[in-house]
N, C-alpha and C positions, 0 to 999 in steps of 0.2 A: 525441564525447568524453563520458565519464561522470564525474560528480562525486558523491561520497558525500553523501547527504542525511539518511538515518536508517535505523534498524533497527526493524522492526515485530514486536512480540512478542504472540502471542495469550495471553489471560489470562481466568480466570473470576472474578477479583476486581475490585471496583469501585475506580477510581482517582479522585483529585481532579480537578475541572475537565474531566470527560469531555464530549465533544460527541457528540450522537446523530445518526446518519445513517439516517433513517427508511427509505429505499428499500433499504438494505443490511441493516437490522436489526442495526446495529453501533454501538458506542460507541468513540470514539477519544480519545486524549489529544493535547495540543499539543506537537509536536516542539520548537518554539521555546522551550518552558518547561523542557526537559530538557537539563542540561549534557552528557549523554551521547548526545543525539539518539535517545532511545528513544520510540517511539510504542506505547503499550499499546492492544491491540484486544480488546474484549469483545463477542463475538457473541451475539445472542439466538437462541433456538430458532427455527428456520424461516428463518434467514438464507440468502439466495440466493448468498452469496459461495462460491467454490469451497472444497471440503473441505481442499485443500492449504493455503490461506491461513488457514483456521480452526485447523489443526493445527500448522503449522510457522512459525517466524519467517521474515521476509523482509528482504532488503536493498533499500533504495530509492536510486536514483541520479537526479540531475537531468541531463537531456540537452537538447541544442540542437535535435535533429530526431528526434522520437519515431518517426515512420514509418521513417526510415532505420535506426534502432537495432533495429527489429523485423524487418528483412529477414532471412529464413532462420532465424528463431528459432521455437522451440516456444511458441505463444501459449497462455497460461492464461486471460487476460481481454483482450478487445479494448479499444481506447481508449475512455475515458469521462471525464466531467468531474465529480469529486466536489464541487468548489467552484469559484466563479468565478475565472477566470484560470489554472486548473490542469487539464491533461489527463494522465491516467495510463493505463498498460497494464501487465499482468503477463505475464512470460514465465517459462519454466523453463530454468534453466541449472545444470549440475552436480547435477541432481536437486532443486534448491531454487527456491522462488518468488523472482523478482526484479521489483521495481517500477521502471518507467521513468516519470519525471515531466518534463513539458515545461511551463514557465511562460510565460504570455502576456506 
């Protein structure tokens, strides 16, 4: 079952309290600090993240079983752990990037 977690929106503007993810060359904001569950994403030149994520907003859902949710789906990014206790993967549905998040 999917539970809405946040919407991620690419931006070229700097936002307050950004966190830098060095491996991805990406700055993100804290979803918990947003009353509307917005995660701003600011990509540096040379980011290895897929172009689709750099260009389009994504919807993120928390799931209980990440692997089961991925069965039969078009995978944009295989599962990885951006921070301790969280594993995420990106799929494509309806032509849009969808983030699936499993919390430890």
